[in-house]
C-alpha positions in Angstrom: -1.9 -19.4 -14.8 -4.9 -17.6 -16.5 -7.3 -15.8 -14.4 -10.6 -17.9 -13.2 -13.9 -16.9 -15.1 -15.1 -15.7 -11.3 -12.1 -13.3 -10.9 -12.6 -11.5 -14.4 -16.2 -11.3 -13.1 -15.3 -9.6 -9.9 -12.8 -7.5 -11.4 -15.6 -6.6 -14.1 -18.0 -5.8 -11.7 -15.6 -3.9 -9.2 -14.9 -1.5 -12.1 -18.3 -0.7 -13.0 -19.3 0.2 -9.7 -16.4 2.3 -9.1 -17.0 3.8 -12.6 -20.9 4.6 -11.6 -19.9 5.9 -8.2 -17.3 8.3 -9.6 -20.0 9.6 -12.4 -22.6 10.2 -9.7 -20.5 11.9 -7.4 -19.4 14.1 -10.1 -23.0 15.0 -11.3 -24.1 15.4 -7.5 -22.0 18.4 -7.5 -22.8 19.6 -10.8 -19.2 19.6 -11.9 -18.0 19.0 -15.5 -15.5 16.3 -16.5 -13.3 19.5 -17.5 -13.8 21.2 -13.9 -12.4 17.9 -12.0 -9.8 17.6 -14.7 -8.2 20.8 -13.9 -8.8 20.8 -10.2 -7.2 17.4 -9.7 -4.5 17.6 -12.2 -5.7 14.7 -14.6 -6.4 14.5 -18.3 -9.8 15.1 -19.5 -9.5 12.1 -21.5 -8.4 9.9 -18.4 -11.6 10.8 -16.5 -13.6 10.1 -19.5 -12.4 6.6 -19.8 -12.6 5.8 -16.1 -16.3 6.8 -15.9 -17.1 5.0 -19.0 -15.1 2.0 -17.3 -12.6 2.0 -20.0 -10.0 2.5 -17.5 -9.4 1.3 -13.7 -7.9 4.2 -11.7 -4.6 3.2 -9.7 -4.2 4.7 -6.4 -2.7 8.0 -7.6 -5.7 8.6 -9.8 -8.0 7.9 -7.0 -6.1 10.6 -5.0 -6.5 13.4 -7.9 -10.1 12.5 -8.6 -10.9 12.8 -4.9 -8.9 16.2 -4.9 -10.9 17.2 -8.4 -14.3 16.1 -6.9 -13.6 18.1 -3.6 -14.3 15.0 -1.5 -12.2 12.9 0.7 -10.8 9.9 -1.0 -12.8 7.5 1.4 -15.9 8.9 -0.4 -14.9 7.0 -3.6 -15.5 4.0 -2.0 -18.6 4.5 0.5 -21.4 6.9 0.4 -21.6 7.4 4.5 -19.0 8.2 6.6 -17.8 10.3 9.7 -15.0 12.6 10.0 -12.0 11.3 12.4 -12.0 13.8 15.3 -9.1 14.5 17.7 -8.9 11.5 20.5 -10.8 9.4 18.1 -10.6 5.6 17.9 -11.8 3.5 15.0 -11.9 -0.2 14.4 -11.8 -2.2 11.5 -13.0 -5.8 11.6 -12.2 -8.6 9.4 -13.6 -8.0 5.9 -14.6 -4.4 6.5 -13.0 -2.7 3.7 -13.9 -0.7 0.6 -13.0 -2.7 -2.4 -12.2 -2.3 -5.7 -10.1 -4.4 -8.5 -8.0 -3.4 -11.3 -6.1 -5.5 -13.9 -3.1 -5.5 -11.6 -4.2 -5.1 -8.0 -6.9 -5.5 -5.5 -7.5 -2.7 -3.2 -8.9 -3.1 0.0 -9.2 0.5 1.5 -9.4 0.1 5.4 -11.6 2.7 7.6 -13.2 3.6 4.3 -16.1 5.4 6.4 -13.6 7.4 8.5 -13.2 10.9 6.6 -9.9 13.3 7.0 -7.7 10.5 7.9 -3.8 11.4 7.6 -2.8 8.4 6.6 -4.4 5.9 3.9 -4.1 2.4 5.0 -5.0 -0.6 2.6 -4.3 -4.3 1.7 -4.2 -5.5 -1.4 -3.3 -8.7 -3.5 -0.6 -8.6 -6.3 -0.5 -10.5 -9.4 2.6 -12.0 -10.7 4.6 -9.3 -13.1 4.0 -11.4 -16.3 0.1 -11.1 -15.6 0.3 -7.3 -15.0 -0.9 -4.7 -17.4 1.5 -1.9 -17.2 1.8 1.5 -18.9 3.4 3.3 -16.4 4.8 3.7 -12.7 2.7 5.0 -9.9 3.8 8.3 -8.3 2.2 10.9 -6.1 3.1 13.2 -3.5 3.8 11.6 0.1 5.6 8.8 1.8 4.7 5.1 1.8 5.2 2.3 3.7 4.7 -1.5 2.3 4.9 -4.4 4.5 4.6 -8.2 2.9 2.1 -10.0 4.5 2.2 -13.2 2.6 4.4 -14.2 -0.4 7.2 -12.5 -2.0 7.0 -8.8 -3.9 9.4 -7.3 -6.4 9.2 -3.3 -6.1 10.2 -1.5 -9.2 11.5 2.0 -8.4 12.1 4.5 -10.8 16.0 5.3 -11.3 16.7 2.3 -8.9 17.2 -1.2 -8.7 14.6 -3.5 -8.0 13.7 -4.6 -4.6 12.7 -7.9 -3.5 10.8 -8.4 -0.2 9.7 -11.6 1.5 7.1 -12.5 3.7 7.4 -10.3 7.1 9.9 -7.7 5.1 8.8 -3.8 4.4 9.7 -0.7 2.6 9.3 3.0 3.2 10.0 5.2 0.5 9.1 8.5 -1.2 6.3 7.9 -3.1 6.6 10.9 -5.6 9.2 8.3 -7.2 7.7 6.3 -9.6 7.1 3.0 -8.4 5.3 -0.4 -9.1 4.4 -3.7 -7.2 4.1 -7.3 -8.3 4.2 -10.8 -6.9 7.6 -12.2 -7.6 6.6 -15.8 -7.8 4.3 -17.5 -9.6 1.3 -17.0 -6.9 -0.5 -13.8 -5.8 1.3 -11.8 -2.8 -0.6 -10.3 0.0 0.5 -6.7 0.9 -0.5 -4.0 3.7 0.3 -0.5 2.4 0.3 3.0 4.3 0.1 6.2 2.5 0.2 9.8 4.0 -2.6 11.9 2.8 -2.2 13.4 -1.1 -1.3 16.9 -1.2 0.2 18.0 -5.0 -0.9 20.2 -7.6 1.2 19.2 -9.9 -0.4 17.7 -13.1 -0.5 14.1 -14.0 2.5 12.7 -15.6 2.4 10.7 -18.9 
């Protein structure tokens, strides 16, 4: 099934907003692309492509960009926010999230205005594997929890056989292992993912 025109427009608009946001953050801090690359363990060419809207960052690159810019990952999605304090409580109502769409996933970052979270919760929509454009698996320091909200999901794991999950089934794994999510059916699948805080000095692979 080919993507609808409105889906393509949404994806392009989302990517353009993110590219502008990242460039504005870097320039506001007076940082060069090289400095961000060195701090975040990213290739200079990767950051340049993202800022010029030639590449849509995946979660691991989001986390490295945040490290390189010296900001909370949530700041890549919204400008204003407050730090989560001991004893704090935050509520997310339906439709309250930071949105970003790539060629393969939509990211709905929950609690984007809450800084300093020890976990990064997000929901997303997955395309069928044959409609995805994949050049590498994602990997990043930490642990990850995946719950299938609707549909059927295939999880490709580096060095292991694929894992297929039905609605209501879940997976918990070391996210330093290369991984890739895709809908295992012709229709999109909905997921909830929770990652622990990214913390790695290792350079980007590949």
